[in-house]
LOGU-258387 format. One record per residue: residue number from 1; residue in one letter; x, y, z of N, C-alpha, C in turn. Coordinates in steps of 0.001 Angstrom, whole numbers. Last residue first. Layout:
<atoms>
<atom><n>NUM</n><res>a</res><n_X>X</n_X><n_Y>Y</n_Y><n_Z>Z</n_Z><ca_X>X</ca_X><ca_Y>Y</ca_Y><ca_Z>Z</ca_Z><c_X>X</c_X><c_Y>Y</c_Y><c_Z>Z</c_Z></atom>
...
</atoms>
This chain:
<atoms>
<atom><n>54</n><res>x</res><n_X>-19182</n_X><n_Y>-20783</n_Y><n_Z>-29319</n_Z><ca_X>-18923</ca_X><ca_Y>-21971</ca_Y><ca_Z>-30130</ca_Z><c_X>-20095</c_X><c_Y>-22893</c_Y><c_Z>-30169</c_Z></atom>
<atom><n>53</n><res>x</res><n_X>-19710</n_X><n_Y>-18830</n_Y><n_Z>-27522</n_Z><ca_X>-20106</ca_X><ca_Y>-18584</ca_Y><ca_Z>-28912</ca_Z><c_X>-19926</c_X><c_Y>-19818</c_Y><c_Z>-29790</c_Z></atom>
<atom><n>52</n><res>x</res><n_X>-18583</n_X><n_Y>-19627</n_Y><n_Z>-25166</n_Z><ca_X>-20035</ca_X><ca_Y>-19666</ca_Y><ca_Z>-25247</ca_Z><c_X>-20530</c_X><c_Y>-19445</c_Y><c_Z>-26679</c_Z></atom>
<atom><n>51</n><res>x</res><n_X>-15875</n_X><n_Y>-19161</n_Y><n_Z>-25691</n_Z><ca_X>-16348</ca_X><ca_Y>-20529</ca_Y><ca_Z>-25468</ca_Z><c_X>-17861</c_X><c_Y>-20624</c_Y><c_Z>-25609</c_Z></atom>
<atom><n>50</n><res>x</res><n_X>-15887</n_X><n_Y>-16364</n_Y><n_Z>-25865</n_Z><ca_X>-15509</ca_X><ca_Y>-17166</ca_Y><ca_Z>-27040</ca_Z><c_X>-16016</c_X><c_Y>-18595</c_Y><c_Z>-26893</c_Z></atom>
<atom><n>49</n><res>x</res><n_X>-16554</n_X><n_Y>-15714</n_Y><n_Z>-23253</n_Z><ca_X>-17435</ca_X><ca_Y>-15303</ca_Y><ca_Z>-24347</ca_Z><c_X>-17155</c_X><c_Y>-16131</c_Y><c_Z>-25589</c_Z></atom>
<atom><n>48</n><res>x</res><n_X>-14319</n_X><n_Y>-16739</n_Y><n_Z>-21891</n_Z><ca_X>-15660</ca_X><ca_Y>-17270</ca_Y><ca_Z>-21599</ca_Z><c_X>-16637</c_X><c_Y>-16919</c_Y><c_Z>-22716</c_Z></atom>
<atom><n>47</n><res>x</res><n_X>-12316</n_X><n_Y>-15123</n_Y><n_Z>-22919</n_Z><ca_X>-12274</ca_X><ca_Y>-16569</ca_Y><ca_Z>-23221</ca_Z><c_X>-13623</c_X><c_Y>-17208</c_Y><c_Z>-22933</c_Z></atom>
<atom><n>46</n><res>x</res><n_X>-13108</n_X><n_Y>-12679</n_Y><n_Z>-21829</n_Z><ca_X>-13102</ca_X><ca_Y>-12862</ca_Y><ca_Z>-23282</ca_Z><c_X>-13099</c_X><c_Y>-14349</c_Y><c_Z>-23644</c_Z></atom>
<atom><n>45</n><res>x</res><n_X>-12674</n_X><n_Y>-13163</n_Y><n_Z>-19120</n_Z><ca_X>-14029</ca_X><ca_Y>-12899</ca_Y><ca_Z>-19597</ca_Z><c_X>-14139</c_X><c_Y>-13107</c_Y><c_Z>-21105</c_Z></atom>
<atom><n>44</n><res>x</res><n_X>-9876</n_X><n_Y>-13419</n_Y><n_Z>-19212</n_Z><ca_X>-10704</ca_X><ca_Y>-14538</ca_Y><ca_Z>-18737</ca_Z><c_X>-12146</c_X><c_Y>-14372</c_Y><c_Z>-19223</c_Z></atom>
<atom><n>43</n><res>x</res><n_X>-9153</n_X><n_Y>-10877</n_Y><n_Z>-20049</n_Z><ca_X>-8846</ca_X><ca_Y>-12026</ca_Y><ca_Z>-20900</ca_Z><c_X>-9667</c_X><c_Y>-13244</c_Y><c_Z>-20499</c_Z></atom>
<atom><n>42</n><res>x</res><n_X>-10013</n_X><n_Y>-9386</n_Y><n_Z>-17829</n_Z><ca_X>-10618</ca_X><ca_Y>-9149</ca_Y><ca_Z>-19139</ca_Z><c_X>-10357</c_X><c_Y>-10319</c_Y><c_Z>-20087</c_Z></atom>
<atom><n>41</n><res>x</res><n_X>-8283</n_X><n_Y>-10411</n_Y><n_Z>-15838</n_Z><ca_X>-9734</ca_X><ca_Y>-10557</ca_Y><ca_Z>-15703</ca_Z><c_X>-10429</c_X><c_Y>-10381</c_Y><c_Z>-17052</c_Z></atom>
<atom><n>40</n><res>x</res><n_X>-5836</n_X><n_Y>-9559</n_Y><n_Z>-16871</n_Z><ca_X>-6095</ca_X><ca_Y>-10994</ca_Y><ca_Z>-16690</ca_Z><c_X>-7592</c_X><c_Y>-11247</c_Y><c_Z>-16588</c_Z></atom>
<atom><n>39</n><res>x</res><n_X>-6212</n_X><n_Y>-6778</n_Y><n_Z>-16693</n_Z><ca_X>-5999</ca_X><ca_Y>-7409</ca_Y><ca_Z>-18001</ca_Z><c_X>-6289</c_X><c_Y>-8907</c_Y><c_Z>-17920</c_Z></atom>
<atom><n>38</n><res>x</res><n_X>-6390</n_X><n_Y>-6429</n_Y><n_Z>-13928</n_Z><ca_X>-7528</ca_X><ca_Y>-6075</ca_Y><ca_Z>-14772</ca_Z><c_X>-7419</c_X><c_Y>-6725</c_Y><c_Z>-16155</c_Z></atom>
<atom><n>37</n><res>x</res><n_X>-3824</n_X><n_Y>-7207</n_Y><n_Z>-13195</n_Z><ca_X>-4973</ca_X><ca_Y>-7975</ca_Y><ca_Z>-12698</ca_Z><c_X>-6214</c_X><c_Y>-7693</c_Y><c_Z>-13534</c_Z></atom>
<atom><n>36</n><res>x</res><n_X>-2416</n_X><n_Y>-5141</n_Y><n_Z>-14390</n_Z><ca_X>-2265</ca_X><ca_Y>-6501</ca_Y><ca_Z>-14908</ca_Z><c_X>-3387</c_X><c_Y>-7400</c_Y><c_Z>-14427</c_Z></atom>
<atom><n>35</n><res>x</res><n_X>-3164</n_X><n_Y>-3043</n_Y><n_Z>-12719</n_Z><ca_X>-3562</ca_X><ca_Y>-3002</ca_Y><ca_Z>-14128</ca_Z><c_X>-3444</c_X><c_Y>-4388</c_Y><c_Z>-14764</c_Z></atom>
<atom><n>34</n><res>x</res><n_X>-1969</n_X><n_Y>-3837</n_Y><n_Z>-10351</n_Z><ca_X>-3428</ca_X><ca_Y>-3718</ca_Y><ca_Z>-10404</ca_Z><c_X>-3921</c_X><c_Y>-3684</c_Y><c_Z>-11840</c_Z></atom>
<atom><n>33</n><res>x</res><n_X>730</n_X><n_Y>-3763</n_Y><n_Z>-11145</n_Z><ca_X>127</ca_X><ca_Y>-5016</ca_Y><ca_Z>-10698</ca_Z><c_X>-1399</c_X><c_Y>-4952</c_Y><c_Z>-10769</c_Z></atom>
<atom><n>32</n><res>x</res><n_X>1200</n_X><n_Y>-1089</n_Y><n_Z>-11645</n_Z><ca_X>1213</ca_X><ca_Y>-2014</ca_Y><ca_Z>-12772</ca_Z><c_X>551</c_X><c_Y>-3334</c_Y><c_Z>-12380</c_Z></atom>
<atom><n>31</n><res>x</res><n_X>1140</n_X><n_Y>-65</n_Y><n_Z>-9051</n_Z><ca_X>130</ca_X><ca_Y>371</ca_Y><ca_Z>-10018</ca_Z><c_X>39</c_X><c_Y>-605</c_Y><c_Z>-11184</c_Z></atom>
<atom><n>30</n><res>x</res><n_X>3407</n_X><n_Y>-1382</n_Y><n_Z>-8035</n_Z><ca_X>2100</ca_X><ca_Y>-1592</ca_Y><ca_Z>-7421</ca_Z><c_X>984</c_X><c_Y>-1203</c_Y><c_Z>-8383</c_Z></atom>
<atom><n>29</n><res>x</res><n_X>5407</n_X><n_Y>-313</n_Y><n_Z>-9667</n_Z><ca_X>5139</ca_X><ca_Y>-1747</ca_Y><ca_Z>-9690</ca_Z><c_X>3777</c_X><c_Y>-2065</c_Y><c_Z>-9099</c_Z></atom>
<atom><n>28</n><res>x</res><n_X>5314</n_X><n_Y>2374</n_Y><n_Z>-8880</n_Z><ca_X>4927</ca_X><ca_Y>2006</ca_Y><ca_Z>-10243</ca_Z><c_X>4652</c_X><c_Y>514</c_Y><c_Z>-10368</c_Z></atom>
<atom><n>27</n><res>x</res><n_X>6206</n_X><n_Y>2101</n_Y><n_Z>-6198</n_Z><ca_X>4913</ca_X><ca_Y>2715</ca_Y><ca_Z>-6499</ca_Z><c_X>4434</c_X><c_Y>2297</c_Y><c_Z>-7886</c_Z></atom>
<atom><n>26</n><res>x</res><n_X>8770</n_X><n_Y>1031</n_Y><n_Z>-6533</n_Z><ca_X>7743</ca_X><ca_Y>279</ca_Y><ca_Z>-5819</ca_Z><c_X>6350</c_X><c_Y>797</c_Y><c_Z>-6140</c_Z></atom>
<atom><n>25</n><res>x</res><n_X>9961</n_X><n_Y>3205</n_Y><n_Z>-7927</n_Z><ca_X>9903</ca_X><ca_Y>1878</ca_Y><ca_Z>-8536</ca_Z><c_X>8833</c_X><c_Y>1018</c_Y><c_Z>-7853</c_Z></atom>
<atom><n>24</n><res>x</res><n_X>9762</n_X><n_Y>5236</n_Y><n_Z>-6011</n_Z><ca_X>9033</ca_X><ca_Y>5376</ca_Y><ca_Z>-7282</ca_Z><c_X>8907</c_X><c_Y>4015</c_Y><c_Z>-7961</c_Z></atom>
<atom><n>23</n><res>x</res><n_X>11531</n_X><n_Y>4188</n_Y><n_Z>-4070</n_Z><ca_X>10126</ca_X><ca_Y>4416</ca_Y><ca_Z>-3750</ca_Z><c_X>9289</c_X><c_Y>4505</c_Y><c_Z>-5019</c_Z></atom>
<atom><n>22</n><res>x</res><n_X>13919</n_X><n_Y>4258</n_Y><n_Z>-5493</n_Z><ca_X>13387</ca_X><ca_Y>2971</ca_Y><ca_Z>-5066</ca_Z><c_X>11909</c_X><c_Y>3103</c_Y><c_Z>-4731</c_Z></atom>
<atom><n>21</n><res>x</res><n_X>14263</n_X><n_Y>7059</n_Y><n_Z>-5832</n_Z><ca_X>14097</ca_X><ca_Y>6158</ca_Y><ca_Z>-6995</ca_Z><c_X>13513</c_X><c_Y>4793</c_Y><c_Z>-6625</c_Z></atom>
<atom><n>20</n><res>x</res><n_X>14445</n_X><n_Y>8009</n_Y><n_Z>-3048</n_Z><ca_X>13330</ca_X><ca_Y>8349</ca_Y><ca_Z>-3921</ca_Z><c_X>13189</c_X><c_Y>7407</c_Y><c_Z>-5122</c_Z></atom>
<atom><n>19</n><res>x</res><n_X>15375</n_X><n_Y>5765</n_Y><n_Z>-407</n_Z><ca_X>15648</ca_X><ca_Y>6711</ca_Y><ca_Z>-1476</ca_Z><c_X>14469</c_X><c_Y>6860</c_Y><c_Z>-2416</c_Z></atom>
<atom><n>18</n><res>x</res><n_X>14971</n_X><n_Y>4282</n_Y><n_Z>1849</n_Z><ca_X>15450</ca_X><ca_Y>3595</ca_Y><ca_Z>650</ca_Z><c_X>15745</c_X><c_Y>4528</c_Y><c_Z>-513</c_Z></atom>
<atom><n>17</n><res>x</res><n_X>14369</n_X><n_Y>6097</n_Y><n_Z>4005</n_Z><ca_X>15094</ca_X><ca_Y>4842</ca_Y><ca_Z>4221</ca_Z><c_X>15709</c_X><c_Y>4279</c_Y><c_Z>2952</c_Z></atom>
<atom><n>16</n><res>x</res><n_X>13015</n_X><n_Y>8300</n_Y><n_Z>2981</n_Z><ca_X>14203</ca_X><ca_Y>8502</ca_Y><ca_Z>3805</ca_Z><c_X>15034</c_X><c_Y>7241</c_Y><c_Z>3962</c_Z></atom>
<atom><n>15</n><res>x</res><n_X>10923</n_X><n_Y>7031</n_Y><n_Z>1725</n_Z><ca_X>11861</ca_X><ca_Y>7814</ca_Y><ca_Z>916</ca_Z><c_X>13145</c_X><c_Y>8041</c_Y><c_Z>1706</c_Z></atom>
<atom><n>14</n><res>x</res><n_X>9667</n_X><n_Y>5938</n_Y><n_Z>4001</n_Z><ca_X>10220</ca_X><ca_Y>5057</ca_Y><ca_Z>2974</ca_Z><c_X>11239</c_X><c_Y>5791</c_Y><c_Z>2103</c_Z></atom>
<atom><n>13</n><res>x</res><n_X>8839</n_X><n_Y>8245</n_Y><n_Z>5366</n_Z><ca_X>9770</ca_X><ca_Y>7306</ca_Y><ca_Z>6003</ca_Z><c_X>10436</c_X><c_Y>6413</c_Y><c_Z>4965</c_Z></atom>
<atom><n>12</n><res>x</res><n_X>7067</n_X><n_Y>9310</n_Y><n_Z>3489</n_Z><ca_X>8251</ca_X><ca_Y>10080</ca_Y><ca_Z>3899</ca_Z><c_X>9291</c_X><c_Y>9164</c_Y><c_Z>4534</c_Z></atom>
<atom><n>11</n><res>x</res><n_X>5147</n_X><n_Y>7233</n_Y><n_Z>3467</n_Z><ca_X>5881</ca_X><ca_Y>7599</ca_Y><ca_Z>2248</ca_Z><c_X>7161</c_X><c_Y>8340</c_Y><c_Z>2606</c_Z></atom>
<atom><n>10</n><res>x</res><n_X>4213</n_X><n_Y>7352</n_Y><n_Z>6092</n_Z><ca_X>4850</ca_X><ca_Y>6127</ca_Y><ca_Z>5609</ca_Z><c_X>5682</c_X><c_Y>6407</c_Y><c_Z>4363</c_Z></atom>
<atom><n>9</n><res>x</res><n_X>3062</n_X><n_Y>9877</n_Y><n_Z>6098</n_Z><ca_X>4218</ca_X><ca_Y>9638</ca_Y><ca_Z>6967</ca_Z><c_X>4951</c_X><c_Y>8362</c_Y><c_Z>6559</c_Z></atom>
<atom><n>8</n><res>x</res><n_X>976</n_X><n_Y>9391</n_Y><n_Z>4248</n_Z><ca_X>2010</ca_X><ca_Y>10389</ca_Y><ca_Z>3959</ca_Z><c_X>3247</c_X><c_Y>10159</c_Y><c_Z>4819</c_Z></atom>
<atom><n>7</n><res>x</res><n_X>-552</n_X><n_Y>7502</n_Y><n_Z>5631</n_Z><ca_X>56</ca_X><ca_Y>7150</ca_Y><ca_Z>4344</ca_Z><c_X>1202</c_X><c_Y>8094</c_Y><c_Z>4028</c_Z></atom>
<atom><n>6</n><res>x</res><n_X>-1360</n_X><n_Y>9031</n_Y><n_Z>7826</n_Z><ca_X>-545</ca_X><ca_Y>7844</ca_Y><ca_Z>8052</ca_Z><c_X>153</c_X><c_Y>7436</c_Y><c_Z>6757</c_Z></atom>
<atom><n>5</n><res>x</res><n_X>-2897</n_X><n_Y>10924</n_Y><n_Z>6526</n_Z><ca_X>-1721</ca_X><ca_Y>11355</ca_Y><ca_Z>7284</ca_Z><c_X>-788</c_X><c_Y>10179</c_Y><c_Z>7529</c_Z></atom>
<atom><n>4</n><res>x</res><n_X>-4897</n_X><n_Y>9291</n_Y><n_Z>5468</n_Z><ca_X>-4040</ca_X><ca_Y>10057</ca_Y><ca_Z>4559</ca_Z><c_X>-2772</c_X><c_Y>10539</c_Y><c_Z>5273</c_Z></atom>
<atom><n>3</n><res>x</res><n_X>-6130</n_X><n_Y>8181</n_Y><n_Z>7782</n_Z><ca_X>-5443</ca_X><ca_Y>7313</ca_Y><ca_Z>6815</ca_Z><c_X>-4493</c_X><c_Y>8098</c_Y><c_Z>5916</c_Z></atom>
<atom><n>2</n><res>x</res><n_X>-5455</n_X><n_Y>10095</n_Y><n_Z>10828</n_Z><ca_X>-6300</ca_X><ca_Y>9550</ca_Y><ca_Z>9767</ca_Z><c_X>-5451</c_X><c_Y>8826</c_Y><c_Z>8722</c_Z></atom>
<atom><n>1</n><res>x</res><n_X>-4794</n_X><n_Y>9656</n_Y><n_Z>14178</n_Z><ca_X>-4166</ca_X><ca_Y>9904</ca_Y><ca_Z>12893</ca_Z><c_X>-5049</c_X><c_Y>9296</c_Y><c_Z>11805</c_Z></atom>
</atoms>
């Protein structure tokens, strides 16, 4: 079983177990977490640039 087939079967199982709205909430939270990590990284880099400019 390749990764995409395994992912799809996991999604179908999750929707069946917890319902579509719960699955969407988990999916969006996961996406938001990665975006927040990028924001934290950018803020850290910005603070380093500001410190080096002083």
